N, C-alpha and C positions, 0 to 999 in steps of 0.2 A: 362367541364363548366357545373355546375348545371342548370338544365331547370327551367322554371318559374314553371309548375305543381309541380316538386319535391319540391320547397320551399313552395308554397302556397295551395296545394292539394295532399299530399302524398298518400291518398287512391286511387284517380284517376291515379296518376303516377303509382302505383302498378298495378292497373287493367290494364293499357295499356301495361305494360311490360308483364304481363300474357298473355294477348291477342296476343301480338306479338311472342309469343312461340306457338300461335295455341290453348292456353287454354282457353275454353270459360268461361266467368265471369258474375256475376251478384250481385246486392247490398243485403245486408242484414241490419236490423234494427241496428242503432248505439249501440254497446255494446252487442249485442246478437247474436245468431245463426238463428234467425227467418228471414226468406226471406222477402224483401221489395217489391217484385214485386207479381203480382196476381198468376202467375203459378210457382214460385220457380225456381229450377234449369232448368226448360224447357224454362225459358226465357234467359237462358245463352247465350252469344255471344261473338265473337271476333271484332265485328264492332266498330271500334274507335269512330265513330259518335254517337252512341247510349250510348256508355260508357261514354264518354264525357257529353251526356246529363244527364245521371243517376247522376254522382258525381258532376257535376257543380252545380245542384240543391240543393243536399244534401252532402256536401263533408265529413261528418263525418260517412257515412254509412260503414259498415264492407264490405270486399271484398271476396266473395265466388267464389270457383272454381267448376265447374261441373267436376265430376270425371268420368273415363272411357273414352276410346278413343273418339275424339281427346284429351281430358284432361289426366291428370295423374292418375294413381292408387295411392292411398294411404293406408298405414298401420297406424292404430290409435293406440299408445301404452298409454293406460289409467292409470291414476292415481286417485285413490278414497280412501275413508276412511276405505273401506273394502278390500284394496289389490292394488297391482301395477303390470302393465304388462311387467316390464323390466326384470324380471326372463325368462319369455317366449321369449322376444325379444332376450335376449342373446343367449338362445338355438337355436334360428334361425339364429342367426349370426354365431354361431360356427359351425353350419351345413352347412352354405355357401349359405342359402337361401336368404341372403339379399344383396348379392354382386351386385353392380351395381345400388344401390339407387342413385338417381340424387340429393336430397337435405334432409337435416334433420331440421325440425322446431320444437322448443320447443313451447308447448302449454301453456295456461294460468294456468292450473291445476298443470304444472311440468311435464306433460306427453310429448310425441314426435309424431310428424308427419314424416313417411318415404315415400319421393315420389319416384314412379317407372314409367316406361313408361307405358301409358294407354293401356287397353285392354277391351274386351267384357265380361268379367268374371262377374258374380253376386256378389253381395255385400254380406259379411259374417261377423259372430260374433262368438268369442269364449269367452263366458262370464266369464268362470271360470279363464282363463288366462288373462282376461282384455285386449282384443285385438279386435279391429274391421278393417274391410276392406272395403274401398270405391272404387268401380269401377262403372260400368255402372248404371245409375239411383241414383247416390249419390252425395253428394256435401262436401266441407270442408271450413272451414274459412282459409284465408292465410295471411301472414304478409303484412301490419302492422295492421290487424284487432285486436280489443280489446274486452275482455269479462270480466266483473266485474274489470275494470279498469286495467287489466293485458294484455300485448300484446302478440302476436303469433311474436316469433323471430326466424330469419334463424341463424341457428348453423354451418351449412356446406352445401357447394355446390360443385358439381363436374360434370364433364362431362359425366360419365356414363349414359346410359339410358337402362338399362336392365329391365325386367318385374319381377313380383312377383308372382310365382305360388302359389295361395292360396289353392288349393287342396293338394299341397305338404306340405305347412303350417299346415293345418288340419290332414294330416296324420302323421304328426311328433308329434304335441301337442295333439291331441285327436284321438288316432287311433282306440278306441273302437266304435262300432255303438251305438248310443242312444236308437235304438228302435229294436224290433224283425224284422227280415227280412220280413217275411211274411205280416207286417202291415205297412211297411214303405212307399210304394207307395201310397197307400189310405191317410195316414196321410199326406204326402207331398202335395197331392191334396187338402186336407181339408185347410192346411195352405195356399196354393197359393190362393185358393178362398177367403179365410178370407182376406188375405193381399191385393189382388185387390179391394176388396170392402173397407177396410180401406183407401187405396191411393185415393179414389174417395170422401171422406168425405169433405163437405165444412165448412168453418170457422163457428164457434158456435157449431159444432156436432163433432169435432174431439176427444174430451176427451171421451165423453160418448160412441162414437162409437168404439174407441179402446178398451174400458173396456168391452163392449158388447162381441166385437170379441175375446178378450183374453180369456174370460171365456168359450166362444164356444171351443176355442182351447184346454184350460185346460180340459174341460169335454171329448173331443176326445182323451185324453191321450198325447197331444202334450206339452211336458215340456219346449221345446226351443221355445220362443217366439220372436226370433230376427228377423224373417221375418215380423211380424206384427210391431215391432219397426221400422224396415226400412221403411215399408209403410207409418207409422205415420210421419216419418221424411219429407217424399217426399210431405205430406201435409203443411209443415212448423211447426209442432208441436215441441216445444222446448224438449231438452233432459232431463231436469229435470221433466217436466210434463209427458213425456214418462216413465221413470222410476217409477214415483209416482203411475201412473195409472195402469201399469203393476204389481207392486207390491200389489196394492189394490186388484187386480184380483186374484193373487195367494193367498192372505190371505183368500179369500171367496170361495176358489176352492172347498171346501167340501161341499157346500150348492147346493141344486138344483135350476136350473134357467129355464125360457122359452126358447125354443128352436127356435122359429121363429124369424128371424130378423126383427125389427120394421121398419116401413117406416116413411117418411115425414121428414121434417127438420124444425129448427127454424131459425129466422130471424139473419142474420149476425150482430154481435155486433158492436154499434157504437165506434169510436175511431180510433184506429191504423188501417189504411187501406193499401192496397197494391197499388201499381202503376197502374194507368189506362194505357192501350195499346196506346201508342203515334203513330201518323201517322209515317210512314216510319222507317226504320231500324227494319222491323219486321221480318227478317229471320236471325238466327243465321249463322255465318259463320263457314267455316271449322275452356315472355321474358326469355330467360333463366332467372331463378329466379336470380335477381340482388344481390350479396351478400352485407350484411351490416355488420357493426362491430359486432362480437359476444360478447354477454354478458356472464357472468359465468353462465352456465346452471345448473338446479336442476337435470338435466337427467345424472348425473355422473355415475349412475349404467349402463347406456349404453356405457361408455367409452369416453365419449366426455369431453373436457375442453375447456377453453376459447381459448386455442391456436389451437384446431384442424382445418385442412384446408377444425295438425285435425275435435140425431135428435128428435124434441121434444118427439116423442115416445121413443126414445132411453133413452132419460132423465128420462121419466117415468118409463121405465123398471129398470133402475139403481136405481131408489128410491124405488122400490119394493124389490129389492136385500136385503138379510138379512145383518144387520149391524155387524161390527166386529171392533176389535180395529185397531187404525191406521187412516191414512188420507184417504179422500175420493178421487175419480178419478176426481172430479172437480179440474179445474185449470186454465191453460194458456187461454182456449178460454173464460173464464169467467172474468180473472183477468188481465193477462199480455196484452191481446190485447186492454185493455181499457187505455187510456190515463189519 
């Protein structure tokens, strides 16, 4: 028999099911991937009391799952105007690397999320193959969340609980080293330092800070900005703004820039605010994904069908950067967060 929350608050019902599977959840702004809590995925919990409090007050908020143990690892097969990740996905499937996925979810863009047993692996990205990997320190939106009016939909659920070896995925799809061996360690250290700085950026400075860090990375010869993008996600910056900011930095990469990181910060913009910490339920705890009626997926390239069983000084620095064609890094911190 259908429970009352299932009928009146489907987001709450889904969040509670995921929590019963020991997957920590937290709310995102309705229709978006932006966290609705102050600390984003760090606020994720399996506590039913806190979960009920969140979605009872705001029943339309999207449901996000914190990835990495105890949550799931998730392979994100992207579909964009410049390409699709399904060719790479099928190579992985034919190689047997995707055996044991627990669930497949169609994303609003027509892409795919493949859920695996959680691990302590780092997040990863193969941009040329349109694949992202979400594990420790990441998160994904889960059904029945919606973005741009389209929902995440469960396509297939099974009892397998095998993991995904991201290193094996990378070896298969991208076997050639991207940098000279003698410089790799130093560059990795630079990328990690910049990513750590980006991850600490407060609201109101995230776009400009990411733009500054991306230029520092490009000047150091780091062409893969995935680690910076992942750090920006942790601050709650949206995918569109991350992509726009990094693209802007890449277009300016041939120009000289200041080398010292600016300090200071601007006031947090009024408007869309995060949840304040409420008393009680302040410690995250340690459903199977409940199948729903499958809709005809757009992910047919993956072999699925409907019947088959994802700082003011910084701003001043950015304004001093040479102009070039294309969009500026200004974005979500100045626009999307204002109501």
